[in-house]
C-alpha positions, -999 to 999 in steps of 0.1 A, spaced: -119 161 -25 -125 198 -7 -93 206 8 -86 233 33 -56 245 11 -56 263 -23 -31 256 -52 -37 222 -58 -32 207 -92 -56 179 -97 -51 152 -124 -76 124 -129 -63 94 -150 -87 76 -169 -74 40 -177 -95 33 -204 -128 27 -183 -161 28 -196 -171 60 -179 -170 92 -197 -152 118 -173 -152 147 -195 -186 162 -186 -174 155 -149 -139 172 -153 -154 201 -172 -176 213 -144 -143 223 -126 -128 243 -155 -89 245 -155 -86 234 -117 -87 195 -130 -68 178 -161 -80 146 -175 -54 123 -191 -69 90 -207 -52 56 -217 -63 42 -250 -60 8 -234 -61 -4 -199 -26 -3 -186 -33 -10 -147 -30 11 -116 9 15 -117 7 30 -152 -21 51 -145 -4 64 -112 30 71 -135 11 89 -160 -3 113 -134 34 114 -118 49 123 -150 23 152 -158 25 167 -124 40 199 -120 40 204 -81 68 199 -58 48 171 -37 25 145 -51 -4 127 -34 -24 98 -45 -63 90 -43 -78 58 -57 -111 62 -72 -130 46 -44 -113 64 -13 -118 95 5 -95 120 20 -102 141 51 -103 179 41 -73 185 64 -53 158 50 -31 176 24 -26 205 45 -13 185 77 9 164 55 27 196 40 30 210 74 50 179 84 71 183 54 76 220 58 93 215 93 116 188 82 145 189 60 148 175 23 160 142 39 124 135 42 107 119 10 72 105 21 46 112 47 15 90 54 -15 89 76 -38 68 94 -68 54 77 -102 35 83 -111 5 61 -145 -4 51 -150 -42 44 -175 -57 20 -192 -75 51 -199 -43 68 -171 -43 92 -146 -16 95 -112 -12 114 -89 16 120 -50 16 117 -28 44 128 7 50 116 36 37 140 69 40 117 90 71 110 126 82 104 151 59 88 129 28 85 142 9 54 152 -20 73 121 -21 92 101 -17 57 118 -48 46 111 -68 75 73 -58 75 53 -32 52 50 -2 78 35 25 53 -1 25 47 -20 23 14 -15 45 -15 -43 69 -5 -26 78 25 4 89 10 23 122 1 56 121 -16 82 147 -26 83 148 -64 122 146 -63 120 113 -46 97 100 -77 125 112 -103 154 97 -81 138 62 -73 112 61 -105 77 57 -100 54 25 -95 70 -8 -111 43 -19 -138 58 -55 -142 47 -63 -108 9 -77 -108 3 -65 -76 21 -48 -43 36 -20 -67 31 6 -37 51 -15 -11 78 -20 -39 79 16 -42 79 25 -4 111 3 -1 129 23 -28 119 58 -13 130 46 24 162 33 10 172 70 2 148 94 24 135 93 57 93 89 64 70 106 86 34 105 94 3 125 106 -12 104 135 -46 108 124 -72 90 106 -75 110 75 -85 87 47 -112 66 43 -108 32 23 -134 12 7 -129 -26 -3 -146 -32 -37 -155 -68 -50 -134 -64 -80 -104 -51 -65 -67 -64 -66 -72 -72 -30 -97 -100 -41 -76 -113 -71 -56 -138 -52 -38 -153 -83 -23 -117 -89 -16 -109 -53 4 -140 -51 20 -135 -85 31 -99 -70 41 -114 -35 65 -137 -51 79 -111 -76 86 -86 -48 100 -115 -25 125 -119 -54 134 -83 -52 135 -81 -17 160 -112 -16 187 -87 -30 184 -60 -8 184 -86 21 217 -99 14 234 -66 32 220 -76 63 230 -100 90 216 -133 94 190 -122 121 177 -95 100 177 -116 69 156 -142 86 130 -117 98 127 -105 63 123 -138 49 98 -151 75 76 -121 69 75 -125 31 68 -161 35 40 -152 59 23 -130 32 28 -155 6 13 -181 28 -14 -160 40 -26 -153 2 -22 -192 -7 -46 -197 21 -72 -172 9 -68 -186 -27 -78 -221 -14 -44 -236 -18 -38 -252 16 -9 -270 13 11 -243 -4 -1 -219 24 10 -245 52 44 -247 33 51 -210 34 35 -205 68 59 -233 79 88 -215 64 77 -182 81 79 -201 116 112 -217 110 130 -185 97 115 -163 126 96 -184 152 87 -152 174 55 -139 153 26 -150 171 4 -143 138 23 -169 117 17 -198 144 -20 -188 145 -23 -186 106 -5 -219 104 -31 -234 129 -61 -220 112 -49 -233 78 -40 -267 93 -76 -270 106 -91 -256 76 -109 -230 97 -128 -203 75 -108 -171 79 -136 -152 69 -162 -168 93 -183 -152 117 -160 -165 147 -126 -152 133 -143 -119 121 -155 -114 156 -120 -120 170 -101 -100 144 -125 -72 156 -116 -76 191 -79 -74 184 -81 -44 162 
């Protein structure tokens, strides 16, 4: 995690893993602090433990298997320093390495007051790309440990409700998919999808019917997509159908509905090739 700026406080949270991190952390003397949970509490609680212990003005997150480019923190701080206190979160682009050997890049594209847009679709990138002003976490709360998944999206919504968002338009994070990651546990993903949707419904009530329809459509699409990945075809079709009814102008929902209806393998060679071409 070599960075081009100094004065970084590094906090490692061991969520009751089988790895002995002490010999590793001890190599760095006082530069790194190790905090250990006596029992496994999940990613949200682990991140909250780090947040509570942090003493800096800004907090950035790095999942165990991800990597930061050396200039990541410096470039994010530059964005914070040229903005005022209304800016609460800065994220970056990333490259995703899949288990099948494929990879794809995603650049940021949403900045400013994005609260409504974030409800319509998750615009902020994964947790390892994000730097947050500590004050924002104190005001909005940290990650919600009651959610089985999508705790990051839930937090980005709460931050965007009170603060502006900006980004560094570069690929500064490497993300590597792991076979035992939450992204592959579709039961937990669906449970989290449904729980987040319930929270979002309350927020959507303040908007007009068109915006509400777009918000509901997006969440039905996500739920349907994950039901499809979990092999629950009819549940998937039900939610994808609702996504189309709510907002029929999202082509990906139509494509996903047809793929699911025809029983086409989303991870097959043909669709994998098509997704790579689109990306």
